C-alpha positions, 0 to 999 in steps of 0.5 A: 618770691621764688617758690620752694616747693617741688611740683605738685603731682598726682598719679592716675592709672589708665582705665578701659574707658580711657582707651581709643580703638587703637588700644592707647589713651585717647587724646581727649583724656589727657586734657581731662587728667590735667584738669583733674590735677589742677582741681586736686591742687586747688583742693590740696590748698583749701580752695577747691570746688566748694570754696570756688563755688562759695566765692563765685569764682572759677577758672576759665581757659583761653588755650589748651595745648598738648604735645603727645610724646609716648604711647600710653596703654591700659594699665600704665600709671601716669604721674602728672605734675603741675608747674606755673609757667606764667602769671600776671602780678595780680594773679588774674591770668596764668599759664600752667604746664603739666608733664605726664610721665610714665616712669621717667619718660615724658608721655605728653606735655599739656599747657593751658592759659587761663584766668579767674572768672567772676561767675556773677559778673561774667568777667575776668577779675583779680582773684581773692587773696586766698586764691592768690596765696594758693599759687604763691609757692607752686613750683615754676617752670625754668622759663617762667614769664610774667604776664603783663596786660595780655603780653609776656615779658621775662621774669 
């Protein structure tokens, strides 16, 4: 099913606490912002932190990678989007790509590989249908791939 929605996005303004000694956004804050956007998306879809806790499931990351492209400084507004770059057919595993933009320019690109963890059994599981549905209409990247048994193949 080809998603018809535009990418989910969220605006964040740089704060004093986000800066490093050089006066620009410190590297670790980019990862925090991306995580904030992922949770905001889940909340928007009705499967946020409270829902996840009730159902005993949570996201687990295997890889988190950033490419820093432009300097961000105090007072900058950053628009961060969320697109699905890869997913397994059963929804168990996924890759999300975030573009962090200042105006029309990419300031950074963050990509995370993750899966859904059963918090009681402590193992990767197929998520509940409501969670799978939350990702059914998320915008996809142009190079979206299907994850198969830990490998990738073109969609």
